[in-house]
N, C-alpha and C positions, 0 to 999 in steps of 0.2 A: 906523030897518030901514035898510040900505043898499037902494037901487033900481039895478037894471041896467036902463036907459032904451034901451039899443041895444047887440047882439052881432050882427054878422053879417058875411057874407061877400056882396060886391058885385060886379057886373060893369059898373059906371057909375061916372064918377068921384065922389070922394068930395068934399066941401066941408068943411073944417076948422071953419068956422065953425057950418056946420049941427050937426056932433056936439059941438062946444063949448056950443051953446045946448040941446041936449039934458041937457046935466048940469050945467048952472046952475042956482042954486037960490036963492030968499030969504035962506035961511039959511047959504049958504055965504061964508065968507071969504075964500076962495080955490079958482078953477076950474084947474087945471095942462091942459094941452093939448100934445100931442105928436102931429109930422107927420112918418112917414117917408116920404121923397121920392125918388122915381127921381133917381140923380146919372149924369151923363155919363161916370164911370170907375170901373173896378172891375182891384184886382189890377195898377197900370200900365198897364191897357188904356183903348183908348176904347170906350164902348158905345154900340151905334147904337141900340138897341130892347131892348124884353124884355117877356115876357108869364110871367102867374102862371098855374100851373093848380093848382087846389084840389080835393083829395079829395071825394068826395061827403058826408063827415063834416064836412066842414072849418064849417060853418053850427053843427054842435053842440057841437063842440068850442071854439070862440069863446063860445059861450054859457057852457059848463060854466068855462069860465078866468074869464069875466066874474064869475060867479058866487062862485067861490072865493075872488078877488082881494077883492070887495065883503064877504065874510063875516070876512076877513085883517084888515080896515083900519076904522078909524074915520071912514067916509067917509059921504056924503050919497048922491050918486050917480055910476053910471060909464055911458059911452058909448065904443064900439070898434066899426071896421069895417077889414075889411081887404078889397083889390080883387082881384079877380082878371081875366083877358084881358089883351089888349095894352093897355100902357101907354106915354107919351112922356115923355121926360125932363122931369123937376119935378114928374110928376104924383103923387099923394100915393098911397102903397100901402098904408099902415098911419095911421090916426089914431083915438087915444087921447083921451079927457077926463074927468078925476077932478074931483068937487066934494068940500070937506069944509070944515068948521068952520075950519079953521087948515091955514094953507100946507104946515109939515111932512109932515101927515099924506097931504094932496095930492100934494104931489111922490112921496113913500116908494109910495103906492098907484099913481100913474101909472107911476114906474117898475117896480115887480112886474108890473102888467098888462102893459107892453110885453113886457118880458122874457119873462113866462109864453105870451105869445100866440106870439113868435119862438120859443121852446122846443117848443111843443107843437102848434102848427095846420101839418095835413097841406097846405102850399103851398109848391110848387115853382115857382123862377124860369128861366125860358129866355131867358137873354142873349144876344146878336148884337152881337159886337163889329165895329168899323168894317174890321177885316183880312179880314172875311168868316167867320172862326172863332165859335164858339158853345160854350155850356156849359149845364149843367142845376147848378142848385145847390137844397138842401134848405133852404128857408125856416125850416122850424120848427127 
């Protein structure tokens, strides 16, 4: 039975290695890790800073997504966190890790997990550009 070892929305930095360690298991032949990091540009414009804001249900949604993805795949464990609040360029905004007996299933499940979180999580990104303009983007 697959385990969801973490599925949360946090307002502190996410350490990729911590999330990976949660998904790791002695029975795993593969642990696939994804880190979605804040980049310094978007749509041809230089990004100065950004902030993520989450709906109060975001924690429950990410937990539901993790359970559903675990049930769809032959995996051992899943861990996933999305950050809210102010982030700097290079900070991890979304970190996911999936362990499985074989790499193919670990890759497939991790891709599914990231895609579903991006599709369903009620989180919005407020980007401030170097020219002083800004925009809100629905990250889900």
